[in-house]
C-alpha positions as CSV (number, residue, x, y, z in Angstrom):
1,M,5.9,-8.8,50.9
2,N,7.9,-5.6,50.3
3,K,10.8,-7.7,48.9
4,S,8.5,-9.3,46.3
5,F,7.4,-5.9,45.0
6,K,11.0,-4.7,44.8
7,K,11.9,-7.8,42.8
8,Y,8.9,-7.2,40.5
9,D,10.1,-3.6,40.0
10,E,13.6,-4.7,39.2
11,I,12.4,-7.2,36.6
12,E,10.1,-4.6,35.1
13,D,13.0,-2.1,34.9
14,C,15.2,-4.7,33.2
15,L,12.5,-5.4,30.5
16,I,11.6,-1.8,29.6
17,Q,14.6,-1.0,27.5
18,P,14.6,-4.2,25.4
19,I,10.8,-3.7,24.7
20,I,11.4,-0.1,23.6
21,D,14.3,-1.2,21.4
22,T,12.2,-3.9,19.8
23,N,9.3,-1.6,19.2
24,T,11.6,1.0,17.6
25,S,13.1,-1.7,15.3
26,I,9.7,-2.9,14.2
27,E,8.6,0.6,13.4
28,L,11.7,1.3,11.4
29,F,11.3,-2.0,9.5
30,I,7.7,-1.2,8.6
31,Q,8.6,2.3,7.5
32,N,11.5,1.1,5.3
33,N,9.5,-1.6,3.7
34,T,6.6,0.8,3.0
35,L,8.8,3.3,1.3
36,R,10.7,0.7,-0.6
37,N,7.6,-0.9,-2.1
38,L,5.9,2.4,-3.0
39,G,5.3,2.9,-6.7
40,L,2.4,4.3,-8.7
41,I,-1.0,2.9,-9.2
42,Y,-2.9,4.2,-12.2
43,T,-6.1,4.1,-14.2
44,Y,-6.2,4.3,-18.0
45,F,-9.4,4.6,-20.2
46,R,-9.9,3.7,-23.9
47,D,-12.9,5.5,-25.4
48,R,-13.3,3.4,-28.5
49,D,-14.4,0.2,-26.7
50,K,-15.0,1.6,-23.2
51,K,-12.2,-0.3,-21.4
52,I,-10.6,0.6,-18.2
53,K,-7.0,-0.5,-17.4
54,I,-5.8,-0.4,-13.9
55,G,-2.3,-1.2,-12.7
56,Y,0.8,-0.7,-10.6
57,S,4.3,0.3,-11.6
58,S,7.4,0.5,-9.4
59,N,9.0,2.7,-12.2
60,P,7.2,6.1,-12.5
61,N,8.9,6.8,-15.8
62,I,6.9,3.9,-17.5
63,I,3.6,5.7,-16.9
64,N,3.2,8.1,-19.8
65,Y,0.2,10.3,-20.7
66,M,-0.9,7.8,-23.3
67,L,-0.5,4.0,-23.5
68,G,-1.5,3.1,-27.0
69,D,-5.1,4.1,-27.4
70,Y,-5.5,4.4,-23.6
71,K,-5.5,7.8,-22.0
72,L,-4.2,8.2,-18.4
73,I,-7.1,9.3,-16.2
74,E,-5.3,9.5,-12.8
75,K,-2.3,8.1,-10.9
76,R,-1.1,8.2,-7.3
77,H,1.5,6.7,-5.0
78,G,0.5,3.2,-3.9
79,S,1.9,-0.3,-3.3
80,E,1.8,-3.5,-5.3
81,R,0.0,-5.1,-2.4
82,E,-2.8,-2.5,-2.7
83,F,-3.1,-3.3,-6.4
84,K,-3.3,-7.1,-5.8
85,L,-5.9,-6.6,-3.1
86,L,-8.0,-4.4,-5.4
87,S,-7.8,-7.0,-8.2
88,I,-9.0,-9.8,-5.8
89,T,-11.8,-7.6,-4.4
90,L,-13.0,-6.7,-7.9
91,K,-13.1,-10.3,-8.9
92,E,-15.1,-11.1,-5.7
93,L,-17.5,-8.3,-6.6
94,G,-18.1,-9.9,-10.0
95,H,-16.0,-7.7,-12.3
96,T,-14.2,-9.9,-14.8
97,L,-10.9,-9.3,-16.5
98,N,-10.6,-9.1,-20.2
99,R,-7.7,-11.3,-21.4
100,N,-6.0,-11.0,-18.0
101,Q,-4.3,-7.7,-18.7
102,F,-6.2,-5.9,-16.0
103,N,-8.7,-4.5,-18.5
104,Y,-12.3,-4.1,-17.4
105,N,-15.4,-3.2,-19.2
106,F,-16.6,0.3,-18.2
107,S,-19.6,0.5,-16.0
108,S,-20.9,2.9,-13.4
109,T,-20.8,0.0,-10.9
110,L,-17.1,-0.5,-11.6
111,I,-16.4,3.2,-11.1
112,K,-18.4,3.2,-7.9
113,H,-16.5,0.2,-6.6
114,L,-13.1,1.7,-7.6
115,R,-14.0,5.0,-5.9
116,L,-15.2,3.2,-2.8
117,L,-12.0,1.2,-2.6
118,G,-9.9,4.4,-2.9
119,W,-8.5,3.7,-6.4
120,P,-7.7,6.8,-8.5
121,V,-10.5,7.2,-11.0
122,G,-10.3,10.9,-11.6
123,S,-13.2,12.4,-13.5
124,L,-14.3,9.1,-15.1
125,G,-17.4,8.9,-13.0
126,R,-18.6,12.4,-13.9
127,L,-17.5,12.4,-17.6
128,Y,-18.9,9.0,-18.6
129,K,-21.7,8.4,-16.1
130,K,-24.5,9.7,-18.3
131,T,-23.0,8.7,-21.6
132,Y,-23.0,4.9,-21.0
């Protein structure tokens, strides 16, 4: 009986280092992919027709203060995956896209959902809540 425990300990000792190496490799892979896919997620607002434009860009130089008539409300670091998940979630919540350019009609419900989902909405909720 003592021999079987000794064999078990030997097997366990042999497996510890490969498991540690594998876990380390997985952690490094996850960290590298997370950093590589990090870009900017943003929210624009156009006052004339009350449209909100959300998006993702891997190139931070593309996001300027103004995009045509749109004014940049807020931006932060995020991933393309986060943007795609948000788009799917908004569709499931009943928010429809305008001409598939990630433009949405402004509504307090949309702002509430965006804020709940952690999307950068800046001061949109406070500034335009009572107006529209």
